[in-house]
C-alpha positions in Angstrom: 47.9 57.7 15.6 45.6 55.4 17.6 43.6 56.3 20.6 45.7 54.0 22.9 48.9 55.7 21.9 47.5 59.2 22.4 46.3 58.3 25.9 49.7 56.7 26.7 51.7 59.7 25.6 49.3 62.1 27.3 49.7 60.2 30.6 53.4 60.3 30.2 53.4 64.1 29.7 51.3 64.7 32.7 53.6 62.6 34.9 56.7 64.3 33.7 55.2 67.7 34.4 54.5 67.1 38.1 57.9 68.3 39.5 58.0 71.3 37.1 54.5 72.8 37.3 53.2 71.4 40.6 50.0 69.6 39.5 49.4 68.4 43.0 50.9 68.8 46.5 51.3 65.1 46.9 53.1 64.9 43.5 55.5 67.7 44.4 56.4 66.1 47.8 57.0 62.7 46.3 59.1 64.0 43.4 61.2 66.2 45.7 62.2 63.2 47.8 63.2 61.3 44.7 65.3 64.1 43.3 66.9 64.7 46.7 68.1 61.1 46.7 69.2 61.1 43.1 72.9 62.0 42.5 72.0 63.4 39.1 71.5 67.1 38.6 68.0 68.3 37.8 69.1 69.1 34.2 70.5 65.6 33.8 67.2 64.1 35.1 65.3 66.1 32.5 67.7 65.0 29.8 67.3 61.4 30.7 63.5 61.8 30.7 63.7 63.3 27.2 65.8 60.4 26.0 63.3 57.8 27.4 60.4 59.6 25.7 62.1 59.7 22.4 62.8 56.0 22.5 59.2 55.2 23.5 57.9 57.3 20.6 60.2 55.5 18.1 59.2 52.0 19.1 55.5 53.0 19.2 55.9 53.9 15.5 56.9 50.3 14.8 54.2 48.6 16.9 52.3 49.9 19.9 52.7 46.4 21.6 56.3 47.4 22.4 55.1 50.1 24.8 53.9 47.2 27.0 56.6 44.7 26.3 59.7 46.9 26.6 60.9 48.8 29.7 63.6 51.4 29.2 65.6 53.6 31.6 68.2 56.2 31.0 70.7 57.1 33.7 73.2 59.8 32.7 72.7 58.8 29.1 73.4 55.1 29.9 70.4 53.3 28.5 69.0 50.0 29.9 66.5 47.9 28.1 64.3 45.2 29.8 61.3 43.1 28.8 60.4 40.2 26.5 60.2 39.8 22.8 59.5 36.9 20.5 62.5 36.9 18.2 66.2 37.8 18.3 65.5 40.2 15.4 63.2 42.2 17.7 65.9 42.4 20.4 68.5 43.6 17.9 66.0 46.1 16.5 65.3 47.5 20.0 69.1 47.8 20.6 69.5 49.6 17.3 66.8 52.1 18.1 68.3 52.8 21.5 71.7 53.5 20.1 70.2 55.8 17.5 68.4 57.9 20.1 70.1 61.2 20.5 71.8 61.6 23.9 72.4 57.9 24.5 76.0 57.1 25.6 75.8 53.4 26.1 73.2 50.6 25.8 72.7 47.6 28.0 70.2 45.2 26.5 68.8 42.5 28.9 65.6 41.9 26.9 64.7 38.2 27.0 63.9 36.3 23.8 61.0 33.8 24.2 62.7 31.2 22.1 62.1 27.4 22.3 65.8 26.3 22.7 66.5 23.4 25.0 68.5 23.9 28.2 71.4 22.1 26.5 71.3 24.5 23.6 71.1 27.5 25.9 74.2 26.2 27.8 76.1 26.1 24.5 75.0 29.6 23.6 76.1 30.9 27.0 79.5 29.3 26.6 79.9 31.0 23.2 78.9 34.4 24.6 81.3 34.0 27.5 84.2 33.1 25.2 83.5 36.1 23.0 83.3 38.4 26.0 86.7 37.3 27.3 88.2 37.6 23.8 87.1 41.3 23.3 87.9 42.3 26.9 91.4 40.9 26.5 92.0 42.6 23.1 93.5 46.0 23.7 92.5 47.1 20.2 88.8 46.8 21.1 86.8 49.2 23.2 84.6 46.4 24.6 82.1 48.8 26.4 80.9 50.0 23.0 79.5 46.6 22.0 76.5 44.4 23.0 76.2 40.8 22.0 74.1 37.7 22.5 74.0 34.1 21.2 70.9 32.4 20.0 71.1 28.8 18.6 74.9 29.2 18.1 74.4 32.4 16.1 76.4 35.2 17.7 74.7 38.6 17.3 76.8 41.8 17.8 75.6 45.4 18.0 77.6 48.4 18.8 79.9 51.2 17.6 83.4 50.8 16.3 85.9 53.7 16.4 87.0 52.9 12.9 86.8 50.2 10.2 89.8 48.3 11.6 88.2 47.9 15.0 85.0 46.6 13.4 87.0 44.0 11.5 88.9 42.9 14.6 85.6 42.5 16.5 84.1 40.3 13.8 87.2 38.2 13.4 87.3 37.6 17.2 83.6 36.5 17.0 84.3 34.1 14.1 87.2 32.5 16.0 85.0 31.5 18.9 84.6 27.8 19.1 81.1 26.5 18.4 79.8 29.6 16.5 77.7 28.8 13.5 77.3 32.3 12.2 78.2 35.9 13.2 75.5 38.5 12.5 76.9 42.0 13.1 75.3 45.4 13.1 78.2 47.7 13.9 78.2 51.4 13.2 81.3 53.4 12.7 81.8 56.4 15.0 82.0 58.7 12.0 78.5 57.5 10.9 76.8 58.9 14.0 75.8 62.5 14.6 76.2 62.4 18.4 79.7 61.1 18.6 80.2 62.5 22.1 78.6 59.3 23.5 81.4 57.1 22.3 84.2 56.4 24.7 87.6 57.5 23.5 
């Protein structure tokens, strides 16, 4: 493990310990105010903090640059990803790692991809994404909240968790039926494949 990563993780551990062990009076006062305004229980706050640290550790094992490029936040197990990456493959990878992190109940990926598409191409991609969103929201056989998706250069990328094989097929078929789609790239887990199934909406 590199010196940079060690320093980063050490700083994180110090910060997270402030409200528990009272490293400084200023730290205690500040943290108390934040917790008082937070509707989550102290136990839930600690759980969310653990989730965030697990995710950071996982992406650091791939490349330490992601510690600076990706921002993550867990609120009651609902995970939000922000930042910038160079390729759609990286964005999908970050989403996959988030879903696979124990305790995560849902993932919202708003990471931006620094692609070179024209404004016209981006408008077409947005239309494809919007059409697919309407389609899965309207389909009563799909639990739409369990899926993330984005369109890059007319390729529709889908990531999420299906309750069974039938739902996975329905999602993919809906994607393929969207007008203007060149290719559908899906990375969909089945609920039975995951160890922490409690995070999946019934």
